[in-house]
Each structure stands twice: as C-alpha cells, then as structure tokens.
All heavy atoms as TSV, in Angstrom:
chain	resi	resn	atom	element	x	y	z
A	1	MET	N	N	-12.979	-22.051	36.418
A	1	MET	CA	C	-11.713	-22.212	37.193
A	1	MET	C	C	-12.080	-22.616	38.603
A	1	MET	O	O	-12.979	-22.054	39.236
A	1	MET	CB	C	-10.937	-20.950	37.155
A	1	MET	CG	C	-9.593	-21.071	37.817
A	1	MET	SD	S	-8.537	-19.681	37.398
A	1	MET	CE	C	-8.223	-19.000	39.022
A	2	THR	N	N	-11.369	-23.554	39.151
A	2	THR	CA	C	-11.607	-23.969	40.518
A	2	THR	C	C	-10.818	-23.078	41.453
A	2	THR	O	O	-9.900	-22.315	41.085
A	2	THR	CB	C	-11.141	-25.444	40.732
A	2	THR	OG1	O	-9.747	-25.532	40.462
A	2	THR	CG2	C	-11.930	-26.351	39.830
A	3	SER	N	N	-11.103	-23.163	42.770
A	3	SER	CA	C	-10.317	-22.404	43.760
A	3	SER	C	C	-8.965	-23.012	43.974
A	3	SER	O	O	-8.867	-24.253	43.932
A	3	SER	CB	C	-11.061	-22.377	45.051
A	3	SER	OG	O	-12.308	-21.741	44.887
A	4	PRO	N	N	-7.940	-22.220	44.174
A	4	PRO	CA	C	-6.630	-22.786	44.469
A	4	PRO	C	C	-6.616	-23.487	45.830
A	4	PRO	O	O	-7.446	-23.222	46.670
A	4	PRO	CB	C	-5.720	-21.546	44.496
A	4	PRO	CG	C	-6.620	-20.390	44.782
A	4	PRO	CD	C	-7.936	-20.758	44.219
A	5	THR	N	N	-5.690	-24.414	45.977
A	5	THR	CA	C	-5.540	-25.123	47.233
A	5	THR	C	C	-4.684	-24.307	48.166
A	5	THR	O	O	-3.659	-23.722	47.715
A	5	THR	CB	C	-4.885	-26.486	46.963
A	5	THR	OG1	O	-5.657	-27.176	46.072
A	5	THR	CG2	C	-4.676	-27.232	48.248
A	6	LEU	N	N	-5.038	-24.193	49.424
A	6	LEU	CA	C	-4.232	-23.501	50.376
A	6	LEU	C	C	-3.416	-24.522	51.172
A	6	LEU	O	O	-3.946	-25.306	51.941
A	6	LEU	CB	C	-5.167	-22.720	51.333
A	6	LEU	CG	C	-4.558	-21.679	52.221
A	6	LEU	CD1	C	-3.906	-20.583	51.384
A	6	LEU	CD2	C	-5.620	-21.073	53.099
A	7	ASP	N	N	-2.091	-24.542	50.906
A	7	ASP	CA	C	-1.223	-25.513	51.556
A	7	ASP	C	C	-0.612	-24.968	52.805
A	7	ASP	O	O	-0.103	-23.847	52.833
A	7	ASP	CB	C	-0.068	-25.924	50.598
A	7	ASP	CG	C	-0.512	-26.835	49.504
A	7	ASP	OD1	O	-1.639	-27.412	49.542
A	7	ASP	OD2	O	0.278	-27.051	48.585
A	8	SER	N	N	-0.590	-25.780	53.849
A	8	SER	CA	C	0.100	-25.385	55.070
A	8	SER	C	C	1.580	-25.765	54.926
A	8	SER	O	O	1.902	-26.552	54.058
A	8	SER	CB	C	-0.529	-26.083	56.275
A	8	SER	OG	O	-0.220	-27.440	56.243
A	9	PRO	N	N	2.491	-25.209	55.714
A	9	PRO	CA	C	3.898	-25.576	55.575
A	9	PRO	C	C	4.162	-27.081	55.645
A	9	PRO	O	O	5.062	-27.608	54.962
A	9	PRO	CB	C	4.578	-24.858	56.726
A	9	PRO	CG	C	3.684	-23.687	56.994
A	9	PRO	CD	C	2.301	-24.198	56.722
A	10	SER	N	N	3.360	-27.809	56.424
A	10	SER	CA	C	3.609	-29.242	56.566
A	10	SER	C	C	3.202	-30.030	55.257
A	10	SER	O	O	3.586	-31.131	55.121
A	10	SER	CB	C	2.868	-29.803	57.735
A	10	SER	OG	O	1.427	-29.600	57.575
A	11	ASP	N	N	2.425	-29.400	54.410
A	11	ASP	CA	C	2.010	-30.056	53.161
A	11	ASP	C	C	2.959	-29.845	52.002
A	11	ASP	O	O	2.776	-30.366	50.909
A	11	ASP	CB	C	0.645	-29.495	52.717
A	11	ASP	CG	C	-0.452	-29.913	53.708
A	11	ASP	OD1	O	-0.319	-30.894	54.379
A	11	ASP	OD2	O	-1.427	-29.173	53.803
A	12	ARG	N	N	4.029	-29.039	52.215
A	12	ARG	CA	C	4.931	-28.710	51.105
A	12	ARG	C	C	5.989	-29.785	50.958
A	12	ARG	O	O	6.270	-30.524	51.882
A	12	ARG	CB	C	5.640	-27.396	51.384
A	12	ARG	CG	C	4.609	-26.242	51.433
A	12	ARG	CD	C	5.335	-24.948	51.714
A	12	ARG	NE	N	4.312	-24.066	52.299
A	12	ARG	CZ	C	4.575	-23.063	53.043
A	12	ARG	NH1	N	5.841	-22.726	53.320
A	12	ARG	NH2	N	3.667	-22.306	53.565
A	13	PRO	N	N	6.604	-29.906	49.756
A	13	PRO	CA	C	7.647	-30.933	49.589
A	13	PRO	C	C	8.792	-30.707	50.615
A	13	PRO	O	O	9.155	-29.603	50.915
A	13	PRO	CB	C	8.176	-30.631	48.159
A	13	PRO	CG	C	6.996	-29.928	47.511
A	13	PRO	CD	C	6.343	-29.160	48.589
A	14	GLU	N	N	9.311	-31.801	51.120
A	14	GLU	CA	C	10.300	-31.753	52.154
A	14	GLU	C	C	11.611	-31.168	51.685
A	14	GLU	O	O	12.395	-30.584	52.435
A	14	GLU	CB	C	10.502	-33.102	52.798
A	14	GLU	CG	C	9.278	-33.561	53.538
A	14	GLU	CD	C	9.554	-34.741	54.410
A	14	GLU	OE1	O	10.680	-34.971	54.808
A	14	GLU	OE2	O	8.593	-35.515	54.659
A	15	ASN	N	N	11.963	-31.312	50.409
A	15	ASN	CA	C	13.236	-30.856	49.920
A	15	ASN	C	C	13.225	-29.348	49.637
A	15	ASN	O	O	14.206	-28.774	49.260
A	15	ASN	CB	C	13.660	-31.607	48.647
A	15	ASN	CG	C	12.673	-31.471	47.508
A	15	ASN	OD1	O	11.592	-30.887	47.661
A	15	ASN	ND2	N	13.047	-31.939	46.378
A	16	GLY	N	N	12.096	-28.680	49.869
A	16	GLY	CA	C	12.026	-27.224	49.651
A	16	GLY	C	C	11.721	-26.851	48.211
A	16	GLY	O	O	11.885	-27.654	47.309
A	17	LEU	N	N	11.282	-25.636	48.057
A	17	LEU	CA	C	10.988	-25.120	46.743
A	17	LEU	C	C	11.936	-23.981	46.474
A	17	LEU	O	O	12.405	-23.297	47.365
A	17	LEU	CB	C	9.526	-24.582	46.685
A	17	LEU	CG	C	8.436	-25.598	46.972
A	17	LEU	CD1	C	7.084	-24.920	47.018
A	17	LEU	CD2	C	8.430	-26.678	45.908
A	18	ALA	N	N	12.186	-23.727	45.145
A	18	ALA	CA	C	13.038	-22.580	44.779
A	18	ALA	C	C	12.121	-21.369	44.523
A	18	ALA	O	O	11.497	-21.296	43.487
A	18	ALA	CB	C	13.822	-22.912	43.469
A	19	TRP	N	N	12.000	-20.476	45.521
A	19	TRP	CA	C	11.153	-19.351	45.428
A	19	TRP	C	C	11.757	-18.212	44.638
A	19	TRP	O	O	12.933	-17.946	44.791
A	19	TRP	CB	C	10.731	-18.876	46.844
A	19	TRP	CG	C	9.913	-19.864	47.555
A	19	TRP	CD1	C	10.363	-20.835	48.412
A	19	TRP	CD2	C	8.542	-20.036	47.456
A	19	TRP	NE1	N	9.307	-21.577	48.852
A	19	TRP	CE2	C	8.150	-21.138	48.319
A	19	TRP	CE3	C	7.542	-19.415	46.734
A	19	TRP	CZ2	C	6.885	-21.559	48.408
A	19	TRP	CZ3	C	6.248	-19.872	46.843
A	19	TRP	CH2	C	5.896	-20.878	47.681
A	20	VAL	N	N	10.959	-17.475	43.829
A	20	VAL	CA	C	11.382	-16.365	43.059
A	20	VAL	C	C	10.461	-15.168	43.396
A	20	VAL	O	O	9.217	-15.303	43.347
A	20	VAL	CB	C	11.244	-16.625	41.511
A	20	VAL	CG1	C	11.675	-15.436	40.733
A	20	VAL	CG2	C	12.150	-17.850	41.190
A	21	LYS	N	N	11.060	-14.055	43.783
A	21	LYS	CA	C	10.278	-12.871	44.125
A	21	LYS	C	C	9.923	-12.090	42.893
A	21	LYS	O	O	10.702	-11.971	41.909
A	21	LYS	CB	C	11.091	-11.915	45.035
A	21	LYS	CG	C	11.186	-12.375	46.452
A	21	LYS	CD	C	11.867	-11.306	47.291
A	21	LYS	CE	C	12.020	-11.837	48.692
A	21	LYS	NZ	N	12.625	-10.863	49.591
A	22	SER	N	N	8.763	-11.461	42.931
A	22	SER	CA	C	8.362	-10.627	41.830
A	22	SER	C	C	9.255	-9.356	41.740
A	22	SER	O	O	9.595	-8.799	42.787
A	22	SER	CB	C	6.921	-10.130	42.060
A	22	SER	OG	O	6.593	-9.089	41.168
A	23	SER	N	N	9.678	-9.075	40.556
A	23	SER	CA	C	10.559	-7.943	40.386
A	23	SER	C	C	9.856	-6.573	40.582
A	23	SER	O	O	10.501	-5.561	40.710
A	23	SER	CB	C	11.184	-7.932	38.975
A	23	SER	OG	O	10.195	-7.821	37.999
A	24	LEU	N	N	8.537	-6.599	40.666
A	24	LEU	CA	C	7.765	-5.363	40.779
A	24	LEU	C	C	7.308	-5.115	42.257
A	24	LEU	O	O	6.591	-4.150	42.475
A	24	LEU	CB	C	6.549	-5.385	39.899
A	24	LEU	CG	C	6.852	-5.506	38.404
A	24	LEU	CD1	C	5.568	-5.653	37.606
A	24	LEU	CD2	C	7.638	-4.301	37.919
A	25	SER	N	N	7.736	-5.919	43.170
A	25	SER	CA	C	7.145	-5.762	44.511
A	25	SER	C	C	8.208	-5.580	45.597
A	25	SER	O	O	7.970	-5.806	46.780
A	25	SER	CB	C	6.340	-7.024	44.881
A	25	SER	OG	O	7.092	-8.210	44.815
A	26	TYR	N	N	9.338	-5.038	45.282
A	26	TYR	CA	C	10.433	-4.833	46.248
A	26	TYR	C	C	10.285	-3.531	47.036
A	26	TYR	O	O	10.889	-3.343	48.088
A	26	TYR	CB	C	11.812	-4.834	45.569
A	26	TYR	CG	C	12.289	-6.174	45.206
A	26	TYR	CD1	C	12.423	-6.519	43.890
A	26	TYR	CD2	C	12.608	-7.104	46.221
A	26	TYR	CE1	C	12.884	-7.799	43.508
A	26	TYR	CE2	C	13.056	-8.350	45.823
A	26	TYR	CZ	C	13.181	-8.704	44.491
A	26	TYR	OH	O	13.646	-9.966	44.178
A	27	ALA	N	N	9.541	-2.574	46.558
A	27	ALA	CA	C	9.564	-1.210	47.135
A	27	ALA	C	C	9.359	-1.175	48.658
A	27	ALA	O	O	10.124	-0.518	49.353
A	27	ALA	CB	C	8.499	-0.397	46.468
A	28	PHE	N	N	8.407	-1.811	49.202
A	28	PHE	CA	C	8.105	-1.747	50.626
A	28	PHE	C	C	8.188	-3.042	51.330
A	28	PHE	O	O	7.698	-3.224	52.414
A	28	PHE	CB	C	6.679	-1.143	50.820
A	28	PHE	CG	C	6.603	0.248	50.268
A	28	PHE	CD1	C	5.927	0.485	49.037
A	28	PHE	CD2	C	7.135	1.328	50.898
A	28	PHE	CE1	C	5.873	1.742	48.525
A	28	PHE	CE2	C	7.032	2.660	50.377
A	28	PHE	CZ	C	6.397	2.807	49.148
A	29	GLY	N	N	8.830	-4.038	50.714
A	29	GLY	CA	C	8.986	-5.358	51.317
A	29	GLY	C	C	7.781	-6.222	51.193
A	29	GLY	O	O	7.754	-7.285	51.752
A	30	ASN	N	N	6.766	-5.793	50.502
A	30	ASN	CA	C	5.562	-6.611	50.312
A	30	ASN	C	C	5.704	-7.391	49.021
A	30	ASN	O	O	5.376	-6.870	47.972
A	30	ASN	CB	C	4.300	-5.687	50.285
A	30	ASN	CG	C	4.070	-4.964	51.534
A	30	ASN	OD1	O	4.278	-5.526	52.584
A	30	ASN	ND2	N	3.648	-3.736	51.429
A	31	CYS	N	N	6.294	-8.547	49.120
A	31	CYS	CA	C	6.679	-9.287	47.931
A	31	CYS	C	C	5.796	-10.561	47.762
A	31	CYS	O	O	5.475	-11.240	48.741
A	31	CYS	CB	C	8.099	-9.721	48.013
A	31	CYS	SG	S	9.246	-8.309	48.105
A	32	VAL	N	N	5.506	-10.816	46.511
A	32	VAL	CA	C	4.841	-12.071	46.140
A	32	VAL	C	C	6.001	-12.941	45.602
A	32	VAL	O	O	6.837	-12.515	44.868
A	32	VAL	CB	C	3.808	-11.819	45.034
A	32	VAL	CG1	C	3.289	-13.142	44.521
A	32	VAL	CG2	C	2.710	-10.987	45.558
A	33	GLU	N	N	5.983	-14.194	46.063
A	33	GLU	CA	C	6.969	-15.191	45.569
A	33	GLU	C	C	6.220	-16.350	44.906
A	33	GLU	O	O	5.163	-16.727	45.348
A	33	GLU	CB	C	7.805	-15.722	46.715
A	33	GLU	CG	C	8.646	-14.667	47.357
A	33	GLU	CD	C	9.482	-15.180	48.510
A	33	GLU	OE1	O	8.958	-15.927	49.348
A	33	GLU	OE2	O	10.657	-14.867	48.561
A	34	VAL	N	N	6.896	-16.891	43.881
A	34	VAL	CA	C	6.347	-17.984	43.118
A	34	VAL	C	C	7.364	-19.160	43.103
A	34	VAL	O	O	8.541	-18.861	42.991
A	34	VAL	CB	C	5.970	-17.536	41.708
A	34	VAL	CG1	C	5.436	-18.620	40.831
A	34	VAL	CG2	C	4.979	-16.378	41.742
A	35	ALA	N	N	6.873	-20.360	43.090
A	35	ALA	CA	C	7.737	-21.527	42.961
A	35	ALA	C	C	6.994	-22.621	42.231
A	35	ALA	O	O	5.765	-22.623	42.186
A	35	ALA	CB	C	8.162	-22.044	44.338
A	36	ASN	N	N	7.742	-23.531	41.635
A	36	ASN	CA	C	7.122	-24.670	40.944
A	36	ASN	C	C	7.248	-25.944	41.838
A	36	ASN	O	O	8.300	-26.272	42.338
A	36	ASN	CB	C	7.896	-24.943	39.623
A	36	ASN	CG	C	7.588	-23.877	38.624
A	36	ASN	OD1	O	6.450	-23.475	38.437
A	36	ASN	ND2	N	8.673	-23.407	37.959
A	37	TYR	N	N	6.103	-26.578	41.986
A	37	TYR	CA	C	6.068	-27.848	42.671
A	37	TYR	C	C	6.493	-28.958	41.746
A	37	TYR	O	O	6.313	-28.805	40.511
A	37	TYR	CB	C	4.636	-28.231	43.131
A	37	TYR	CG	C	4.200	-27.615	44.451
A	37	TYR	CD1	C	3.458	-26.446	44.456
A	37	TYR	CD2	C	4.495	-28.232	45.626
A	37	TYR	CE1	C	3.007	-25.926	45.651
A	37	TYR	CE2	C	4.036	-27.724	46.838
A	37	TYR	CZ	C	3.295	-26.540	46.852
A	37	TYR	OH	O	2.857	-26.017	48.020
A	38	PRO	N	N	7.114	-30.066	42.229
A	38	PRO	CA	C	7.299	-31.166	41.350
A	38	PRO	C	C	5.969	-31.598	40.766
A	38	PRO	O	O	4.940	-31.593	41.440
A	38	PRO	CB	C	7.860	-32.250	42.317
A	38	PRO	CG	C	8.402	-31.513	43.481
A	38	PRO	CD	C	7.511	-30.268	43.591
A	39	GLY	N	N	5.908	-31.880	39.506
A	39	GLY	CA	C	4.671	-32.259	38.827
A	39	GLY	C	C	3.984	-31.115	38.109
A	39	GLY	O	O	3.001	-31.301	37.465
A	40	GLY	N	N	4.513	-29.889	38.314
A	40	GLY	CA	C	4.009	-28.769	37.503
A	40	GLY	C	C	3.091	-27.776	38.173
A	40	GLY	O	O	2.790	-26.718	37.674
A	41	ASP	N	N	2.560	-28.059	39.408
A	41	ASP	CA	C	1.751	-27.076	40.071
A	41	ASP	C	C	2.597	-25.865	40.448
A	41	ASP	O	O	3.813	-25.949	40.554
A	41	ASP	CB	C	1.100	-27.675	41.332
A	41	ASP	CG	C	-0.054	-28.584	41.086
A	41	ASP	OD1	O	-0.407	-28.783	39.868
A	41	ASP	OD2	O	-0.618	-29.113	42.012
A	42	VAL	N	N	1.942	-24.730	40.618
A	42	VAL	CA	C	2.625	-23.435	40.957
A	42	VAL	C	C	2.199	-23.019	42.326
A	42	VAL	O	O	1.026	-23.021	42.669
A	42	VAL	CB	C	2.245	-22.383	39.909
A	42	VAL	CG1	C	2.867	-21.067	40.281
A	42	VAL	CG2	C	2.665	-22.803	38.509
A	43	ALA	N	N	3.215	-22.647	43.164
A	43	ALA	CA	C	2.980	-22.172	44.495
A	43	ALA	C	C	3.155	-20.642	44.581
A	43	ALA	O	O	4.067	-20.160	43.920
A	43	ALA	CB	C	3.951	-22.865	45.447
A	44	VAL	N	N	2.332	-19.990	45.322
A	44	VAL	CA	C	2.384	-18.532	45.499
A	44	VAL	C	C	2.280	-18.239	46.975
A	44	VAL	O	O	1.436	-18.772	47.689
A	44	VAL	CB	C	1.247	-17.759	44.732
A	44	VAL	CG1	C	1.371	-16.249	44.981
A	44	VAL	CG2	C	1.300	-18.151	43.253
A	45	ARG	N	N	3.185	-17.356	47.499
A	45	ARG	CA	C	3.139	-16.975	48.918
A	45	ARG	C	C	3.528	-15.571	49.090
A	45	ARG	O	O	4.054	-14.918	48.229
A	45	ARG	CB	C	4.068	-17.901	49.744
A	45	ARG	CG	C	5.571	-17.607	49.495
A	45	ARG	CD	C	6.423	-18.461	50.417
A	45	ARG	NE	N	7.833	-18.127	50.173
A	45	ARG	CZ	C	8.820	-18.769	50.732
A	45	ARG	NH1	N	8.579	-19.807	51.498
A	45	ARG	NH2	N	10.022	-18.395	50.496
A	46	ASN	N	N	3.280	-15.054	50.305
A	46	ASN	CA	C	3.702	-13.716	50.740
A	46	ASN	C	C	5.072	-13.845	51.335
A	46	ASN	O	O	5.268	-14.552	52.322
A	46	ASN	CB	C	2.712	-13.206	51.764
A	46	ASN	CG	C	3.009	-11.775	52.262
A	46	ASN	OD1	O	4.127	-11.323	52.174
A	46	ASN	ND2	N	1.982	-11.166	52.806
A	47	SER	N	N	6.050	-13.170	50.779
A	47	SER	CA	C	7.444	-13.313	51.264
A	47	SER	C	C	7.641	-12.816	52.670
A	47	SER	O	O	8.606	-13.181	53.379
A	47	SER	CB	C	8.407	-12.611	50.356
A	47	SER	OG	O	8.235	-11.205	50.430
A	48	ARG	N	N	6.721	-11.949	53.160
A	48	ARG	CA	C	6.848	-11.480	54.578
A	48	ARG	C	C	6.446	-12.561	55.544
A	48	ARG	O	O	6.786	-12.458	56.733
A	48	ARG	CB	C	5.935	-10.281	54.766
A	48	ARG	CG	C	6.438	-9.079	53.870
A	48	ARG	CD	C	5.646	-7.858	54.139
A	48	ARG	NE	N	6.358	-7.205	55.244
A	48	ARG	CZ	C	5.961	-6.024	55.778
A	48	ARG	NH1	N	4.884	-5.511	55.344
A	48	ARG	NH2	N	6.631	-5.493	56.722
A	49	PHE	N	N	5.804	-13.609	55.075
A	49	PHE	CA	C	5.372	-14.743	55.934
A	49	PHE	C	C	5.755	-16.035	55.271
A	49	PHE	O	O	4.885	-16.836	54.894
A	49	PHE	CB	C	3.889	-14.670	56.173
A	49	PHE	CG	C	3.410	-13.353	56.751
A	49	PHE	CD1	C	2.803	-12.403	55.986
A	49	PHE	CD2	C	3.643	-13.074	58.117
A	49	PHE	CE1	C	2.368	-11.215	56.513
A	49	PHE	CE2	C	3.251	-11.850	58.621
A	49	PHE	CZ	C	2.630	-10.919	57.852
A	50	PRO	N	N	7.092	-16.315	55.113
A	50	PRO	CA	C	7.499	-17.500	54.351
A	50	PRO	C	C	7.060	-18.814	54.966
A	50	PRO	O	O	6.991	-19.852	54.263
A	50	PRO	CB	C	8.995	-17.411	54.308
A	50	PRO	CG	C	9.362	-16.465	55.458
A	50	PRO	CD	C	8.214	-15.560	55.632
A	51	ASP	N	N	6.731	-18.825	56.262
A	51	ASP	CA	C	6.279	-20.083	56.891
A	51	ASP	C	C	4.780	-20.167	56.917
A	51	ASP	O	O	4.243	-21.126	57.461
A	51	ASP	CB	C	6.863	-20.198	58.330
A	51	ASP	CG	C	8.323	-20.342	58.341
A	51	ASP	OD1	O	8.883	-20.985	57.424
A	51	ASP	OD2	O	9.005	-19.818	59.272
A	52	GLY	N	N	4.118	-19.197	56.329
A	52	GLY	CA	C	2.666	-19.183	56.299
A	52	GLY	C	C	2.111	-20.041	55.179
A	52	GLY	O	O	2.831	-20.752	54.514
A	53	PRO	N	N	0.793	-19.953	54.953
A	53	PRO	CA	C	0.158	-20.731	53.914
A	53	PRO	C	C	0.567	-20.322	52.518
A	53	PRO	O	O	1.091	-19.253	52.295
A	53	PRO	CB	C	-1.319	-20.438	54.135
A	53	PRO	CG	C	-1.414	-19.174	54.873
A	53	PRO	CD	C	-0.127	-19.064	55.668
A	54	VAL	N	N	0.397	-21.277	51.595
A	54	VAL	CA	C	0.749	-21.112	50.181
A	54	VAL	C	C	-0.436	-21.469	49.359
A	54	VAL	O	O	-1.165	-22.414	49.572
A	54	VAL	CB	C	1.920	-22.067	49.854
A	54	VAL	CG1	C	2.164	-22.152	48.374
A	54	VAL	CG2	C	3.183	-21.667	50.576
A	55	LEU	N	N	-0.687	-20.589	48.342
A	55	LEU	CA	C	-1.717	-20.897	47.356
A	55	LEU	C	C	-1.096	-21.830	46.317
A	55	LEU	O	O	-0.017	-21.594	45.837
A	55	LEU	CB	C	-2.240	-19.642	46.701
A	55	LEU	CG	C	-3.082	-18.723	47.574
A	55	LEU	CD1	C	-3.327	-17.425	46.823
A	55	LEU	CD2	C	-4.363	-19.410	48.021
A	56	ARG	N	N	-1.782	-22.884	45.964
A	56	ARG	CA	C	-1.280	-23.856	45.006
A	56	ARG	C	C	-2.240	-23.900	43.835
A	56	ARG	O	O	-3.443	-24.141	43.989
A	56	ARG	CB	C	-1.196	-25.221	45.691
A	56	ARG	CG	C	-0.576	-26.269	44.812
A	56	ARG	CD	C	-0.374	-27.538	45.608
A	56	ARG	NE	N	0.293	-28.582	44.850
A	56	ARG	CZ	C	0.937	-29.568	45.408
A	56	ARG	NH1	N	0.964	-29.690	46.711
A	56	ARG	NH2	N	1.523	-30.449	44.668
A	57	PHE	N	N	-1.643	-23.670	42.594
A	57	PHE	CA	C	-2.501	-23.663	41.387
A	57	PHE	C	C	-2.032	-24.764	40.483
A	57	PHE	O	O	-0.826	-25.074	40.357
A	57	PHE	CB	C	-2.253	-22.327	40.671
A	57	PHE	CG	C	-2.734	-21.109	41.418
A	57	PHE	CD1	C	-1.897	-20.450	42.252
A	57	PHE	CD2	C	-4.066	-20.694	41.277
A	57	PHE	CE1	C	-2.346	-19.291	42.946
A	57	PHE	CE2	C	-4.494	-19.537	41.907
A	57	PHE	CZ	C	-3.643	-18.861	42.813
A	58	THR	N	N	-2.928	-25.364	39.766
A	58	THR	CA	C	-2.642	-26.290	38.690
A	58	THR	C	C	-2.052	-25.488	37.507
A	58	THR	O	O	-2.238	-24.272	37.448
A	58	THR	CB	C	-3.795	-27.088	38.197
A	58	THR	OG1	O	-4.740	-26.158	37.576
A	58	THR	CG2	C	-4.551	-27.827	39.317
A	59	PRO	N	N	-1.313	-26.149	36.587
A	59	PRO	CA	C	-0.828	-25.403	35.448
A	59	PRO	C	C	-1.942	-24.676	34.659
A	59	PRO	O	O	-1.756	-23.519	34.243
A	59	PRO	CB	C	-0.148	-26.480	34.599
A	59	PRO	CG	C	0.328	-27.500	35.608
A	59	PRO	CD	C	-0.798	-27.538	36.615
A	60	ALA	N	N	-3.039	-25.296	34.483
A	60	ALA	CA	C	-4.182	-24.683	33.775
A	60	ALA	C	C	-4.707	-23.451	34.519
A	60	ALA	O	O	-4.994	-22.420	33.910
A	60	ALA	CB	C	-5.280	-25.657	33.546
A	61	GLU	N	N	-4.816	-23.519	35.847
A	61	GLU	CA	C	-5.264	-22.419	36.640
A	61	GLU	C	C	-4.271	-21.234	36.536
A	61	GLU	O	O	-4.665	-20.049	36.430
A	61	GLU	CB	C	-5.431	-22.800	38.097
A	61	GLU	CG	C	-6.621	-23.725	38.322
A	61	GLU	CD	C	-6.613	-24.303	39.697
A	61	GLU	OE1	O	-5.572	-24.467	40.321
A	61	GLU	OE2	O	-7.726	-24.635	40.183
A	62	TRP	N	N	-2.962	-21.536	36.553
A	62	TRP	CA	C	-1.935	-20.555	36.520
A	62	TRP	C	C	-1.956	-19.806	35.132
A	62	TRP	O	O	-1.890	-18.569	35.069
A	62	TRP	CB	C	-0.563	-21.133	36.796
A	62	TRP	CG	C	0.491	-20.117	36.903
A	62	TRP	CD1	C	1.547	-19.940	36.049
A	62	TRP	CD2	C	0.656	-19.128	37.937
A	62	TRP	NE1	N	2.356	-18.883	36.504
A	62	TRP	CE2	C	1.812	-18.364	37.643
A	62	TRP	CE3	C	-0.068	-18.803	39.093
A	62	TRP	CZ2	C	2.282	-17.361	38.445
A	62	TRP	CZ3	C	0.376	-17.757	39.847
A	62	TRP	CH2	C	1.527	-17.045	39.551
A	63	ARG	N	N	-2.107	-20.585	34.073
A	63	ARG	CA	C	-2.205	-20.028	32.743
A	63	ARG	C	C	-3.418	-19.073	32.638
A	63	ARG	O	O	-3.361	-17.973	32.057
A	63	ARG	CB	C	-2.250	-21.050	31.660
A	63	ARG	CG	C	-0.899	-21.675	31.345
A	63	ARG	CD	C	-0.961	-22.599	30.113
A	63	ARG	NE	N	-1.891	-23.674	30.223
A	63	ARG	CZ	C	-1.651	-24.844	30.788
A	63	ARG	NH1	N	-0.467	-25.090	31.275
A	63	ARG	NH2	N	-2.568	-25.782	30.855
A	64	ALA	N	N	-4.577	-19.512	33.245
A	64	ALA	CA	C	-5.740	-18.648	33.189
A	64	ALA	C	C	-5.547	-17.380	33.974
A	64	ALA	O	O	-6.062	-16.356	33.612
A	64	ALA	CB	C	-6.931	-19.461	33.757
A	65	PHE	N	N	-4.763	-17.427	35.025
A	65	PHE	CA	C	-4.496	-16.260	35.866
A	65	PHE	C	C	-3.638	-15.285	35.037
A	65	PHE	O	O	-3.871	-14.126	34.981
A	65	PHE	CB	C	-3.832	-16.667	37.112
A	65	PHE	CG	C	-3.341	-15.489	37.947
A	65	PHE	CD1	C	-4.283	-14.690	38.616
A	65	PHE	CD2	C	-1.997	-15.249	38.075
A	65	PHE	CE1	C	-3.841	-13.638	39.379
A	65	PHE	CE2	C	-1.543	-14.162	38.923
A	65	PHE	CZ	C	-2.508	-13.362	39.564
C-alpha cells in the first residue's frame, strides 16, 4: 500500500465535498469525517480543523484500510 496524499485546502475540488462524520466519534467533539472525491478517491479529515489538510486515499487503499 502506498502512502495517502495529503491535500491542502487549495487542492480540493472547488464545488466542495459532502462530508460525513463518524457516528462513533461525537462524544468529545473529536470527529473523523469522510467524503468522496469525484473520480472515486476518498478524503478523510479532522472535523475540528475543517480548513486543515485532508488525507486522500485511492479506492484500493480505502478498501485495504
């Protein structure tokens, strides 16, 4: 498996992504959010820092995870 790409906010699609929070991470506000990029890649970010970097995985990397 290769390393995921770390995307800065300026590298994300301009129309925005539909982020979904993990249902298991609401307790203390430390939430992981996931979104699908056009083309099938998967984005993962820390919801406490929505303007921060995003990990980007290929579909194969995400399935392996």
